[in-house]
Structure formats: structure tokens, C-alpha cells
C-alpha positions as a LaTeX table, in Angstrom:
\begin{tabular}{lrrr}
\hline
Residue & $x$ (\AA) & $y$ (\AA) & $z$ (\AA) \\
\hline
Met1 & 0.11 & $-0.02$ & 0.09 \\
Thr2 & 1.22 & 3.46 & $-0.96$ \\
Asp3 & 1.79 & 6.02 & 1.84 \\
Ile4 & 0.44 & 9.50 & 0.44 \\
Arg5 & $-0.13$ & 12.52 & 2.32 \\
Ile6 & $-2.19$ & 15.63 & 1.46 \\
Gly7 & $-1.31$ & 19.10 & 2.71 \\
Asn8 & $-3.06$ & 22.43 & 2.33 \\
Gly9 & $-1.61$ & 25.94 & 2.77 \\
Tyr10 & $-3.05$ & 29.50 & 2.92 \\
Asp11 & $-1.30$ & 32.69 & 3.33 \\
Val12 & $-1.96$ & 36.31 & 2.87 \\
His13 & $-0.05$ & 39.53 & 2.84 \\
Ala14 & $-0.99$ & 43.15 & 2.67 \\
Leu15 & 0.27 & 45.17 & $-0.58$ \\
Ala16 & 2.07 & 48.61 & $-0.33$ \\
Glu17 & 3.34 & 50.86 & $-2.86$ \\
Gly18 & 6.90 & 50.89 & $-3.75$ \\
Leu19 & 7.65 & 47.30 & $-2.73$ \\
Pro20 & 8.80 & 44.59 & $-5.03$ \\
Leu21 & 6.28 & 41.70 & $-5.87$ \\
Phe22 & 7.62 & 38.28 & $-5.65$ \\
Leu23 & 5.19 & 35.30 & $-6.59$ \\
Cys24 & 6.19 & 31.70 & $-7.03$ \\
Gly25 & 9.98 & 32.77 & $-7.10$ \\
Val26 & 9.23 & 35.28 & $-9.97$ \\
Lys27 & 9.44 & 39.17 & $-9.79$ \\
Ile28 & 6.17 & 40.65 & $-11.13$ \\
Asp29 & 6.14 & 44.09 & $-12.64$ \\
Ser30 & 3.84 & 45.84 & $-10.10$ \\
Pro31 & 3.72 & 49.20 & $-8.51$ \\
Ala32 & 2.88 & 47.42 & $-5.14$ \\
Gly33 & 4.31 & 44.43 & $-3.38$ \\
Cys34 & 3.77 & 42.48 & $-0.39$ \\
Val35 & 4.80 & 43.66 & 3.17 \\
Ala36 & 6.58 & 40.97 & 5.01 \\
His37 & 9.68 & 40.18 & 6.87 \\
Ser38 & 10.96 & 38.08 & 4.09 \\
Asp39 & 10.85 & 38.81 & 0.50 \\
Gly40 & 7.19 & 38.54 & 0.85 \\
Asp41 & 6.45 & 35.58 & $-1.70$ \\
Val42 & 3.06 & 34.96 & $-0.40$ \\
Ala43 & 2.80 & 31.91 & $-2.91$ \\
Ile44 & 5.90 & 30.11 & $-1.81$ \\
His45 & 4.77 & 30.63 & 1.85 \\
Ala46 & 1.51 & 28.95 & 1.12 \\
Leu47 & 3.30 & 26.34 & $-0.79$ \\
Cys48 & 5.66 & 25.75 & 2.30 \\
Asp49 & 2.72 & 25.51 & 4.58 \\
Ala50 & 1.03 & 22.87 & 2.33 \\
Leu51 & 4.23 & 20.92 & 2.38 \\
Leu52 & 4.82 & 21.19 & 6.08 \\
Gly53 & 1.24 & 20.39 & 6.86 \\
Ala54 & 1.35 & 17.05 & 4.78 \\
Leu55 & 4.05 & 16.00 & 6.96 \\
Ala56 & 2.29 & 17.34 & 10.24 \\
Met57 & 5.32 & 19.46 & 11.09 \\
Gly58 & 3.53 & 22.69 & 11.74 \\
Asp59 & 3.74 & 25.70 & 9.55 \\
Ile60 & 6.23 & 28.12 & 8.10 \\
Gly61 & 6.39 & 30.33 & 11.14 \\
Lys62 & 7.37 & 27.42 & 13.17 \\
His63 & 10.42 & 26.72 & 11.14 \\
Phe64 & 11.32 & 30.05 & 9.80 \\
Pro65 & 10.03 & 32.61 & 12.48 \\
Asp66 & 9.32 & 36.31 & 11.32 \\
Thr67 & 10.97 & 37.22 & 14.65 \\
Ser68 & 14.43 & 36.00 & 13.46 \\
Asp69 & 16.90 & 38.38 & 11.83 \\
Glu70 & 18.16 & 35.16 & 9.91 \\
Phe71 & 14.97 & 35.44 & 7.75 \\
Arg72 & 14.82 & 39.23 & 7.38 \\
Gly73 & 14.53 & 39.92 & 3.51 \\
Ile74 & 15.37 & 36.31 & 2.94 \\
Asp75 & 14.62 & 34.81 & $-0.80$ \\
Ser76 & 11.54 & 32.68 & $-0.13$ \\
Lys77 & 12.96 & 30.06 & $-2.72$ \\
Ile78 & 15.58 & 29.30 & $-0.07$ \\
Leu79 & 12.77 & 28.71 & 2.37 \\
Leu80 & 11.12 & 26.39 & $-0.07$ \\
Arg81 & 14.35 & 24.45 & $-0.79$ \\
Arg82 & 14.91 & 23.92 & 2.96 \\
Thr83 & 11.34 & 22.77 & 3.27 \\
Met84 & 11.76 & 20.33 & 0.38 \\
Gly85 & 14.79 & 19.14 & 2.46 \\
Met86 & 12.35 & 18.19 & 5.03 \\
Val87 & 10.11 & 16.43 & 2.87 \\
Ser88 & 12.90 & 14.39 & 1.57 \\
Ser89 & 14.40 & 13.55 & 4.87 \\
Ala90 & 10.91 & 12.39 & 5.94 \\
Gly91 & 11.08 & 9.87 & 2.96 \\
Tyr92 & 8.65 & 11.60 & 0.75 \\
Arg93 & 8.52 & 13.08 & $-2.69$ \\
Val94 & 6.07 & 15.56 & $-4.36$ \\
Gly95 & 3.35 & 13.93 & $-6.57$ \\
Asn96 & 1.94 & 17.42 & $-7.37$ \\
Ala97 & 1.37 & 20.92 & $-6.06$ \\
Asp98 & $-1.45$ & 23.08 & $-7.02$ \\
Ile99 & $-1.44$ & 26.75 & $-6.34$ \\
Thr100 & $-4.26$ & 29.33 & $-6.60$ \\
Ile101 & $-3.25$ & 33.23 & $-6.41$ \\
Ala102 & $-6.04$ & 35.64 & $-5.97$ \\
Met103 & $-5.12$ & 39.07 & $-6.91$ \\
Gln104 & $-7.08$ & 41.89 & $-8.45$ \\
Arg105 & $-4.01$ & 43.32 & $-10.33$ \\
Pro106 & $-1.65$ & 43.11 & $-12.18$ \\
Lys107 & $-2.62$ & 40.34 & $-14.35$ \\
Leu108 & $-0.61$ & 37.21 & $-13.82$ \\
Ala109 & $-1.37$ & 35.21 & $-16.92$ \\
Pro110 & 1.92 & 36.29 & $-18.49$ \\
Tyr111 & 4.00 & 35.00 & $-15.70$ \\
Ile112 & 2.21 & 31.59 & $-15.07$ \\
Thr113 & 4.60 & 29.45 & $-17.21$ \\
Leu114 & 7.70 & 31.07 & $-15.55$ \\
Met115 & 6.15 & 30.50 & $-11.99$ \\
Arg116 & 5.68 & 26.83 & $-12.60$ \\
Gln117 & 9.17 & 26.44 & $-14.15$ \\
Thr118 & 10.73 & 28.30 & $-11.26$ \\
Leu119 & 8.88 & 26.35 & $-8.58$ \\
Ala120 & 9.63 & 22.94 & $-10.16$ \\
Glu121 & 13.32 & 23.66 & $-10.48$ \\
Val122 & 13.43 & 24.84 & $-6.86$ \\
Met123 & 11.40 & 21.78 & $-5.73$ \\
Gly124 & 13.35 & 19.26 & $-7.95$ \\
Val125 & 10.26 & 18.07 & $-9.78$ \\
Glu126 & 8.74 & 18.32 & $-13.32$ \\
Ser127 & 6.92 & 21.41 & $-14.34$ \\
Gly128 & 3.98 & 19.15 & $-15.11$ \\
Gln129 & 3.83 & 18.49 & $-11.39$ \\
Val130 & 3.05 & 22.16 & $-10.55$ \\
Ser131 & 0.07 & 23.95 & $-11.22$ \\
Val132 & $-0.24$ & 27.72 & $-10.75$ \\
Lys133 & $-3.63$ & 29.39 & $-11.40$ \\
Ala134 & $-4.51$ & 33.14 & $-10.89$ \\
Thr135 & $-7.76$ & 34.81 & $-10.18$ \\
Thr136 & $-9.23$ & 37.85 & $-9.10$ \\
Thr137 & $-12.25$ & 38.31 & $-6.65$ \\
Glu138 & $-14.26$ & 40.41 & $-8.84$ \\
Lys139 & $-13.35$ & 43.64 & $-6.93$ \\
Leu140 & $-14.83$ & 42.18 & $-3.61$ \\
Gly141 & $-13.05$ & 42.22 & $-0.33$ \\
Phe142 & $-9.41$ & 43.12 & 0.48 \\
Val143 & $-8.32$ & 41.44 & $-2.39$ \\
Gly144 & $-10.62$ & 43.24 & $-4.82$ \\
Arg145 & $-9.70$ & 46.57 & $-3.29$ \\
Cys146 & $-6.02$ & 45.78 & $-4.07$ \\
Glu147 & $-5.14$ & 45.83 & $-0.32$ \\
Gly148 & $-3.66$ & 42.44 & $-0.26$ \\
Cys149 & $-3.00$ & 39.04 & $-2.02$ \\
Glu150 & $-3.92$ & 35.59 & $-0.79$ \\
Val151 & $-2.89$ & 32.19 & $-1.87$ \\
Tyr152 & $-4.19$ & 28.75 & $-1.46$ \\
Ala153 & $-1.93$ & 25.73 & $-2.08$ \\
Ser154 & $-2.36$ & 22.00 & $-1.82$ \\
Val155 & 0.33 & 19.22 & $-2.31$ \\
Leu156 & 0.22 & 15.40 & $-2.57$ \\
Leu157 & 3.38 & 13.58 & $-1.05$ \\
Ile158 & 4.14 & 10.21 & $-1.72$ \\
Lys159 & 6.44 & 7.96 & 0.51 \\
Asp160 & 9.60 & 6.55 & $-1.43$ \\
\hline
\end{tabular}
């Protein structure tokens, strides 16, 4: 019998003018970026939470606390690599990852392929194992008012 694990992750960050915007390890052309202790890559943060959740190892804040100077301004791809190390050390591999980014603007469609490729490279999987989707909230709520970005992530881990 195959040992599989499913994990869900969710993260949200406020947006502020003049900050860089990183999503799935890709710099996005935008007048506003995520307010955060790290580089603010809300998509990678949600993905890390999904991976850690599948392993029942807590969340990103437990392993990479925003109170630590070690993680101030850190490239979130480094956090994802470290999280993937935990996945591997636990004897699992990624079956697939599915990420949904909710953001009113900018439009993310031109970046999706690069986002998938970037995440796949960092995770050590094929790009066909990584799905990234973008949606708006039809101008509803904090996302619709361009006050923040939220991301949902799901992963399937398979025991080696």
C-alpha cells in the first residue's frame, strides 16, 4: 500500500506601494508588493505551509519565524528548498502541487509558465507536477480593493 499525504496551505499579505512583488519565485512588474519580514512571496509561503502540513510538521512560522533576523529579507526560494529538504528527509517526494493566487492586479497570466518552471526547479520536480492559477475576486473584499494578495496551495506527497 502506498503511503500518501495531502497538505493544504494558505497565506495572505498586505500590499504596499513601492515594494517589490515576488510570486512563485518570480519578480512581477507591479507598483505594489507584499509587506513581509522576508521577500514576501506569499505563494511560496502557502506552498511551504502545504508541504509542512502534509508532514504534520507545523507551519512556516514554526520553522522560519518572522522574529528571526536570519530570515529578514530572505529569498523565499531558500525557504522552499529547506522545506523540500524536510520532505526528502521524511522519505517523501512530491506527487503534485496546485497553487491558486487571488490578486486583483496586476494580471498574472503572462508569468504563469515561468512561475511553474521556477517552482519545479526549486522543488526538484517536473513542471507538469506544478500548477499555478491566478484569479481575481471580482473587486470584492480586501483582494478586490487591491489591499492584499491571498494564496491557496495543495500538495500530494508520496512515500518513497
